C-alpha positions as CSV (number, residue, x, y, z in Angstrom):
1,M,38.6,-108.5,-67.1
2,I,37.9,-108.5,-70.9
3,S,40.2,-106.1,-72.7
4,Y,38.6,-103.0,-74.0
5,M,40.4,-103.5,-77.3
6,K,38.6,-106.8,-77.8
7,S,35.2,-106.1,-76.4
8,K,34.5,-102.7,-78.1
9,G,36.5,-103.0,-81.3
10,R,39.7,-101.6,-82.4
11,L,38.2,-98.4,-84.0
12,S,36.4,-97.5,-80.8
13,A,39.5,-98.1,-78.7
14,V,41.7,-96.0,-81.0
15,L,39.2,-93.1,-81.0
16,H,39.0,-93.4,-77.2
17,A,42.8,-93.1,-76.9
18,L,43.0,-90.2,-79.4
19,L,40.5,-88.2,-77.4
20,H,42.3,-88.9,-74.1
21,M,45.4,-87.6,-75.8
22,A,43.6,-84.5,-77.1
23,H,42.2,-83.7,-73.7
24,R,45.4,-84.3,-71.9
25,G,47.1,-81.4,-73.7
26,G,50.5,-83.1,-73.4
27,P,52.3,-86.4,-74.0
28,M,50.7,-89.6,-72.7
29,T,52.8,-92.7,-72.2
30,S,51.8,-96.1,-73.5
31,E,51.2,-97.2,-69.9
32,E,48.8,-94.3,-69.3
33,L,46.8,-95.0,-72.5
34,A,46.8,-98.7,-71.6
35,A,45.2,-97.9,-68.2
36,C,42.5,-95.8,-70.0
37,L,41.8,-98.6,-72.4
38,R,42.1,-101.5,-69.9
39,T,44.7,-103.2,-72.0
40,H,48.4,-103.8,-72.1
41,A,51.0,-101.2,-73.0
42,V,52.4,-103.5,-75.6
43,V,49.0,-103.4,-77.4
44,V,49.0,-99.6,-77.2
45,R,52.6,-99.3,-78.5
46,R,51.7,-101.6,-81.5
47,T,48.6,-99.6,-82.3
48,M,50.3,-96.2,-81.8
49,A,53.1,-97.3,-84.2
50,G,50.5,-97.8,-86.9
51,L,48.9,-94.4,-86.1
52,R,52.4,-92.8,-86.3
53,E,52.9,-94.3,-89.7
54,A,49.6,-92.8,-90.8
55,G,50.7,-89.4,-89.5
56,F,48.2,-89.1,-86.7
57,V,50.6,-89.2,-83.7
58,V,54.2,-88.7,-82.9
59,S,56.3,-90.0,-80.0
60,E,58.4,-87.7,-77.8
61,R,61.3,-89.5,-76.1
62,G,62.8,-88.9,-72.7
63,H,61.5,-87.8,-69.4
64,G,58.0,-86.4,-69.7
65,G,57.7,-87.9,-73.2
66,G,55.0,-90.0,-74.7
67,W,52.5,-90.0,-77.5
68,V,51.1,-86.7,-78.8
69,L,48.6,-85.9,-81.6
70,A,50.3,-84.8,-84.8
71,R,47.2,-83.4,-86.6
72,D,44.4,-81.0,-85.7
73,L,41.3,-82.8,-84.5
74,A,39.2,-81.1,-87.2
75,S,41.4,-82.5,-90.0
76,V,40.9,-86.2,-89.0
77,T,37.6,-88.0,-89.7
78,L,36.6,-91.3,-88.2
79,L,37.0,-92.8,-91.6
80,D,40.6,-91.7,-91.7
81,V,41.2,-93.4,-88.4
82,Q,39.3,-96.6,-89.4
83,M,41.4,-96.8,-92.6
84,A,44.6,-96.3,-90.5
85,V,43.8,-99.1,-88.1
86,G,42.3,-101.4,-90.7
87,D,39.1,-102.0,-88.7
88,A,36.7,-104.1,-90.7
89,G,33.6,-102.0,-89.9
90,A,30.5,-103.0,-88.1
91,A,29.1,-105.5,-90.4
92,A,30.4,-108.9,-91.4
93,D,31.4,-109.4,-95.0
94,G,28.5,-111.7,-95.8
95,D,31.0,-114.5,-96.6
96,G,30.2,-116.9,-93.7
97,P,31.0,-120.6,-93.4
98,H,29.9,-122.4,-96.6
99,A,28.5,-125.9,-96.8
100,D,30.1,-127.1,-100.1
101,G,27.4,-127.1,-102.8
102,C,24.6,-126.1,-100.3
103,V,22.1,-124.1,-102.3
104,I,20.5,-122.8,-99.1
105,E,23.8,-121.4,-97.9
106,Q,24.4,-119.8,-101.3
107,S,21.0,-118.1,-101.2
108,V,21.6,-116.8,-97.7
109,Q,25.0,-115.4,-98.7
110,R,23.5,-113.7,-101.8
111,A,20.8,-112.1,-99.7
112,L,23.2,-110.9,-97.1
113,A,25.9,-109.6,-99.5
114,G,23.9,-106.8,-101.0
115,S,22.5,-105.6,-97.7
116,L,25.9,-105.7,-96.1
117,R,27.5,-103.8,-99.0
118,E,24.8,-101.1,-98.7
119,A,25.3,-100.9,-94.9
120,E,29.0,-100.7,-95.3
121,A,28.7,-97.8,-97.8
122,L,26.4,-95.9,-95.5
123,L,28.8,-96.5,-92.6
124,M,31.8,-95.2,-94.6
125,K,29.9,-92.1,-95.6
126,R,28.9,-91.3,-92.0
127,L,32.4,-92.0,-90.7
128,G,33.8,-89.6,-93.3
129,E,31.4,-86.8,-92.0
130,V,32.5,-87.0,-88.4
131,T,35.8,-85.6,-87.2
132,L,37.7,-86.0,-84.0
133,A,36.8,-82.4,-83.3
134,D,33.1,-83.4,-83.4
135,L,33.8,-86.2,-80.9
136,S,35.7,-83.8,-78.7
137,A,32.9,-81.2,-78.7
138,D,30.4,-83.9,-77.8
139,F,32.6,-84.9,-74.9
140,N,32.9,-81.3,-73.7
141,R,29.1,-80.9,-73.8
142,A,28.6,-84.1,-71.8
143,M,31.2,-83.1,-69.2
144,A,29.6,-79.6,-68.8
145,A,26.2,-81.2,-68.4
146,H,27.6,-83.7,-65.9
147,A,29.3,-81.0,-63.9
148,A,26.2,-78.9,-63.8
149,R,24.2,-81.8,-62.4
150,H,26.8,-82.6,-59.7
151,L,27.8,-79.2,-58.4
152,S,25.9,-77.2,-55.9
153,P,25.3,-73.4,-56.4
154,E,28.4,-72.7,-54.3
155,G,30.6,-74.7,-56.7
156,H,31.0,-77.8,-54.5
157,H,30.1,-81.3,-55.3
158,A,26.6,-82.1,-54.1
159,A,26.4,-84.8,-51.5
């Protein structure tokens, strides 16, 4: 199985973990988060340590302990999380493999560089406009719609 952390990108995986933590309402262990993300607990611990340094999570020790959110969802933007995890964004940097002295490659890189800079600026702007609370609200709407489609009028799951 391909690791979620590798196949979907680090930012996506961290946002996934943070929302699981928000909806749990209590501590989540590295093992529980790893199961949600289909990765290893060691990867989760390393990632959570970085988020702890950024002030997004804290760890509670002992029985019943685990990782918990340290900030209100409305106070954290996707850009904040991206900056904390050091994710490189969606676009490449336009600095691909170079053939020494190849004028064609240099032309390609010049053409890509401006477009990629513009795309990156737009991405950063949009990530700065969306909070974890926005993602949580979207999740809640999706779950309510899912439940409405799958429950009979008596409140039981439809067959």
